[in-house]
N, C-alpha and C positions, 0 to 999 in steps of 0.2 A: 645820350643825344645822338651816340654813334645809331644804335639801330631808328633814331628818326631818318637819319641821310640814311640810310640803309635802304629804310621802304622808300624813302624819296625816288631814290635810285635807279630802284628797282621797279615802283611805276612808271618812269619816265621810260625807261627801258622798254615794256611792256608794252606803250601805248606809240613805242618806234617802231616796235618791232609788228603791232596790225596795221602801221602804215598811217597814225594821226601824225598830222604836222601841229597839230590844237588840242592842247588837252588841258581840264582843268587840274591846279598843283592839289595834291592832297593835307589837308590840314593836318598836321604831325604834330604831335608836342609831346615832353615829358609829363609823367601824373603829377609834377610843382608844378608844373606852368601850367596846366588845366587848371590845377586848385587855383593858379595867382586869377587866371584868365576869366570861371567860373567867380569867384571873389568879386571881381571890378566889376563884369555884367548883372551881378548882383547888385553894387554897390552902386551904377549907373539908375537900376532900376528900383531903388531905394528899399530892396527887400533886406540890404543887410548895412552896417553903420560903421562904422572905423576907417581908421587909416592902413594899406597891405606894408606889414613890415619885410620886408626882399630879408632870406639866410642869410645873406651876407653881413647885415647891421644887426640880428639876433644873434650872430655869433659874436660883432662886437661889444652888444651888450652883454651876452653871458660873459667874456671876456673881463667887461671892466666891475663887475657883480663877485666873481671869483678871487680878481685883484685886489680890488676894494673890502674885502671880508677882511675887519680884523683877526676873527677867530682861526684865518688858514694859517695853515703853519707854512713856514716860510722855507722848509726844503721842497716843498712841492713846485712845480713849474705851472705856471697859474695860467699861461698858455694851453698847454696839453690836458689839461686840468678843465676849463672852459672849453675845449671842445670834445672832450667827453660828457660835457653836462650838457649844451644843447645836443648830443647824440643822445643822454636819455633822456631830455626831455619831448624828444621827438619817439622816441622806441615806449614811453610812457605812455603818449597820443593814439600809434600806430597800432597797443595792445589794449585800447583802451582802459588803461589802470586809473582810477580814480585818484588825486592827488593826494586826497586827504589817508592813502595806505600808506604815505611817507609819514604821517605823525606816529608810528607804532613804529619810532628808528629803532633801528635794535644795533647800530656801530655809525662809527663819527663820522663815514660817509657817506652812510643816509642821512644821518644830521645835517650835514653841509647839505648837500644835494635838498633838502628840503626847506633851509633857510634860504637857498638860491630862489628856488621855484618859487616862495614867497615872495622876493626881491621882485622878480624877474615880473611876474603877474602886476606886484603893484607898480613898478614901468609903466609896461602896455596898458595898464586901465586909467592911468592921470594922462597919457599920453594919446589914449584913446586907438592903440595900435589892433591890430589883428597879425598874429605870423600865421605861417602858414597850416605846423599842426594842430590851432585853434581853428584855421577856416576849415579845413576837411569836416568840420563840424558842422558847419554852418551855412557851407554852399549850397543852394538851389538847382534839381539836375534842369529847369526851365532854360537856362541860359545853354544848356548845349541840346537843344532840340534843331534833331529830331530826333537825334542817337547819336552814341558814342560806339566807336570798336574798341576794346583794348584788351593789346598783344604785348607781349616778350615780359610776359612777368612769370617768372617760375612761381610764387607762389604771394598774392594778396595778402596786406596784414587786417586785419579782424576789422579796424575802422578801415578801409578801400572798402572790403566786403561789404560790410553795414552801409558805407554810403552808396554804392553802385545799389544795393537792394533798395533804397532809400528812394533812390532815381528811380529805377523800373517800377516802384511801385505809383508812381507820379504819372505812370506813362511812357517815360524813357525808354526809346530802343539801346540800351545797353549789348551790345552783343562782343561776349569773349573769346580769343581766336586762341588754342593751344600752342601752348610755344614748343615751338619745333624741337623735333631730340636730336641730342648732338652723341656722335660717339666720344 
């Protein structure tokens, strides 16, 4: 969000320096905002179904699942574990790891996370919700036509790389601006 604000301010300063009195405001969003917007546009166009589950609501759902788990140790902080589970859910998707890999659990923590993932997926399915990590593999590039400029990333996750490649293959112009080197 700070980078988006900085880029808007830099664009405004450049326009003022060129002597412009009026200019278009650039549409600058974070990655999560882009995915949410693309999902909403795809849903309006009838390309996707389901209702968007905001990250804040997703975190509350994870907290409820962890808190209500009868197998959770009473010594564990449910809110801290729920935050970690939510982040692990995101990472599982970011690195394109199939949820089935959790079935070969070799630790109580992995078993618990696998159990929570199953419960989380069941709630999403029963309420027809789609969260951000799931939406990334579903959204279409047509909603971003004519193109996107991606900047401010040190490194993209495999899911982001795959999504951008899929969009580029459909004809969407995806331009990547390398991060500025910092001392």
